[in-house]
C-alpha positions, 0 to 999 in steps of 0.5 A: 833389472835389479837396482841398488837400494839408493837408486830404487829410493831415487826412482820412487822419489822422482816418480812420486814427485814428478809423476814421470815414468823412468822407462819412457821411450827415448824421443831422439837419438841422444842417449847417456849411454857411455858407448853411444854418447862418446861417439866412438862407434866408428873408431878403430877401437870399437871396430876391432871388437868382436860382433858379440861385444858390439851388441852388448848394449842393453837398450832397455837399460840405456832407456832406463838410465837415460830417463833416470839421469834426465829426471835427476836434473829436476832434483839438481835444479833444486839442489843448486837453489839450496847450495848456499845452505850446504855444508862445504868440506875442507880442502884435501891434498892428493898424492901424485907420485907420477906428477900428472896434471889431470885427475880421474875420479871414480865412484865406487858403488855401481861404478866399479863394484856392486855390493850384495847385502843378502848373501844367502844365495851368493855363489862367489864365496871368494868375493864375500868380505867383512865390513864395519857398519857405521854402527860399528857392527861387522857385516858380510857382503858379496862384492860383484866387480865390474869387468875390465876394471883393472885394464881400464884403470891401468890405461887411465893411470898412465895419464891421470892421477886416480882418485876414488870419491864415494858417498859411502862411509870410510869403514865400508869403502876401505874394506871394499877397496882393500879387497879390490886393490890389496897392494894399493897400486891404484886406489891410494887416494880415497875420499869418502862421505865426510868429504862430500858437500851435504845438502838438505832437500825435502828432509833428505841429505844429498851427498855431492862430490866437490871438484873444488876440494883439491888443493893442487888440481884446477877443476878444468883438469878433472873428470869424474865417472859416476852412475848418478849425475846427482853425485856431481850436481854442482860440476856437471861439466866435469861429469861422465855418467856411466851405466850402473853395474850390478852383475853383468859378466860381459860389461864393457863400459869401463873400456869405453871410459878408458878410451874416452879419457885417452881421447880427451887428455890433450885438451887444455880444459876438459870441461869444455869438450866433455860438456860438448859430448855429454850435453848434460847442460842441455838436459839441465836447461830443459829441467830448469824450463820445466821447473820455471813453468811449474813454479809459474803454474803454481803461482798462477794457481795460487793467484787464481786460488786467492782470487777465488777465495777473495771472490768467495769472501766478497760473496760471503760478505754480500750474503752476510750483508743481505742476511744482516739486512734481513735480520735488521729488518726482522728486528725492526719489524719485531720491535715495531710490532712490539711497539704497535702491540704496546700502543694497542694494549695501552689504548685498550687499557685506556679504553677500559679505564674510560669505560670504567670511569664512565660507569663509576661516574654515572653510578655516583651521579645517580647516587647523588641525584637520589640523595638530593631527592631524598633530602627534598622529600624530608624537608 
């Protein structure tokens, strides 16, 4: 499967940080695939589809997306902890000519389209457009458009006001949307990266879409469709994860999304029923528990490390004390030995002096006796 550059980076970040495989087999029947979790497989809508259409679901893709989404929850836990440090965007007023009470928000990249940067072998020339990059350069990209987008948007627009909310720059997003909807019938409400909450985490900027940014719409009347749950990290109950789109010609996800929007429309608080279907809070709570366990494990490891360090220090101090004691004893012995040597030397010097004195005294006495004897003889 081909992934966008951003999602590849997310995968690598998650795999590196949490040491988990993103293709780990599903352990239960709950998946985050749009067509499974919506519980519409036994409805007349689904049964009316051709058998070929019913078998379109790519199991491997669902497994990858399930694991990707579940593991994203680990990052969301940390994003929530850093919310107080986030940069909050200004409120916006949405055009609502049909006076709808409810809002349907759609992401752009990998939700409605997929932008192909390398167009060297791009076959669909009519879908190549020019975009202005953030550095003000003109670049050409290919636009893969998700099947059934217009059919689905038309149905949803009857009940909801449509908003495009992307983390892309406006120059890029406008070029794509003007190509997708040249008459501006559907996507006249557009929000961009500048309208996102910016959160710094581990040296990286995360752009999160804010359900409280709309002046005339209560969050309870808002649903957002995005291929990444991190895009609505602070409003999980409003979120509808959708399988990422790249180039599948028979993709049906947007038809399921349209049906889902129609099914939920009559609920007073869309968040309550959406939460029941999506179960994102379940995965978030799992991630929180795992995160807490990791923190406790780290703290216990820190405590053990500190204990070991203190124990090592005590042993080191003890060894040092023993060494110092030996050193002191050695010094004492050395000094005592020097003192004894000094005494011995002193005694030896004294003995030599006495001996020399006795010799000198005897010589003098002998000389005196001789002198006396000579005097007598002369007298």
